[in-house]
N, C-alpha and C positions, 0 to 999 in steps of 0.2 A: 106625562099625563097630568092634566089639571084635576084637582080635587074640588068638587063643588061646595059652595058655602054651606048648603043644608047638611052635607055629609060631615063637614068640620064641626058645625054646631051640634049635630047629634052626638058626635064623639065627646065633645066638651061637656055636654049635658048628661051623658050617660056614664061618664067616668065616676067611679066611686072609690072611696078609701078602703083599702083592705087591711084588716088588723089581725086576721087569723089565716095562716097559709097552710096549704097541703104539703105532703112530703114529696110531691112530684118535683123533680129537678128542672131548672130552666137551662136550656142548651146554651152553649157558649155563643153560638151564632145569634141567638135572640138577645143575649146580654150585649153583644157587640152593637146590634142595631139600636138598642136603647141608649147606650153611651154615645153612639154616633149622632143621634138626634140632639143630644145636649150640646155637642160641639158646634152644631149648626144654629144655635141660638143667636140672637142679634148681638153683634159686637159693638164696641164703643167708639164713636167718632169715625172719620173717614180712614184713619190709620188702622182701625180694626183691632183695638185692644180686646183680648179674650181672657178675662181674669179668672176663669173657672179652672179647677183641677178636680178630677174625679178619681177617687180611690175605690176600686171594686174589691169587696171582701167576700169570698165564698167559703173560706175556712170556718167550719161550724164552731170550733173551739174559740176562735177569735170573736165570732159573733156573740157567743155565750159570755165571753169575758167583757164585752161592751155592755151587755145586759146587766152583768153583775156590778159594773161601775155605776150604772144608773140606779140600781137598787141600793147600793151603799150610800150614794148621795141622798137618795130619798129618806134614808133613816135619820139623816141629820137636817132635813128640810122641814119647813113649816107644813101645816096640813094641806094647803092648796097645792104647793109645789110637790109635796109627797105623792099626791094622787097622780099628778101629771107624769112624774118620773116613773112611777110604778106601771102606769098604763103603757108608756113607751117601752119599758123593759119587757113587759109581757108580749108585746108585738114582736120585738126583736127575737124572742125565744123560738118562734116558728118560722122566721124569715129564711128564705133560701139564700139570698145574698143581699149585701148592703152596698150602697154607693155613698161614701163619705164625700161631701162637697166642700171644697176649700177655695179660698180667695188668694190668688198669688200676689195681690196688691200691685200689679204692674202699672195700672192707670194711675193710682195714687202716687206711686214712686215718681212717675213722670210729672205729675202735677205739683209735687212738693216744691218746685222752683217758683211757683206762683203764689199769690196771696191766699190767705186762709179761706176765703169764700170759695175759691176754685178747688181747694183741697176737700172741703165739705162736699162740694158737688161731685168730686171724684169718688168719695166714699159711697154716695147714694147711687151714682152711675154703676159702680161695680156690683152692688147688691141687686140693682134692677136687672142688669145683664145676667147675673148668676141665677136669679129667680126665674127669668125667662127660659134659661137652659134647663132648670129643674122641671118647669111645666112641660117643656118639649119631651123630656124623658118619661114623665108620668103619662102623658097622652099617647106616646108611642107604645109604652108598656100596655096600656089599656087596649090599643088597637091589635096587639099581639096576643091578647088573652091573659096577660100577666098583671097581677094586682100590685099596687104600690101604696106607700104611706110616707108622707113628708113629715119628718120630726125636726122641730126646732129645739125641743127640750135638751137634747144632748150637749148643746153649746154651754150649758152651765157646768158640764163635766169636761170641758175642752182640754184642760190641762192633763187630766188623768187619761182621757182617751188618746190624746196626742202622744203621751208618754208610751202607751201600749202599742200604738201604731208607728212610733218613731217618726212623727211628723212635727213640723214647726209652723206651717202656715195657719192663718186664722180659719177656723171651721165655721161654715155657714149653716149647714144642716146635715142630717143623715137620712137617706132614703132606704126604706126596706122594701124588698120585692119578693115575689113568689106567686105561684098559682093559688088563687083564692080557694079556701075551703068552702066558703059560701059567698054569695053575692052581697056586697055592701049596699048601703042605702044613702042616697043623697039627702043632706039637710035642706030644708026649705030655703029659697033665696029671696032676697029683697025684690019687690016689684020694681020694674024698670024705672018708674017715675020717682022711686025713693033714692035710687042711685044716680040718676041722671039729672043734671042741671044745665040750663042754657044761659049764656051771657048775652044780654041785650044792651047794645049801646044806647045811651041817651042822646036823643036828637032834638 
């Protein structure tokens, strides 16, 4: 069944970030659909490198342990970083589950045989592909009535969080999910002419 463009745009524009979650649990079948949508993000090159790895955490104690790591880091950070880390930690405290997003570096490992410029391209391509996978999961969650929040700040605690989770891969982000306690609000967006440019060839 084809999804019409207006429906896709409506979903994209209506998605909001959730920072406070209810106590209602998200079913395993719903979590599986969210993760599955991430797996179907765009792969890299014709050979189809898929650099993402998703670690799903439902254990409440572990979620609170991650929040405590963020708080501890905030205590030693400057005032701006302090606020960012504490806001993220607060969101983690009510989340029903987390998805920790990792980069397996498979494409970069393949490109290490080539010159530096191709290795840099591989780094960017991996992050682009993983970001698209994250967007898939956030939109799918929204379509299922589940709220989500994309957190980049935990990467400053990567060493500590990876030690807790016994992981070694580079962390890209952590996503929090759960049923919203209340509906979020979208921030205003740039006008289309602010974001769009056209290239005109000189003749």
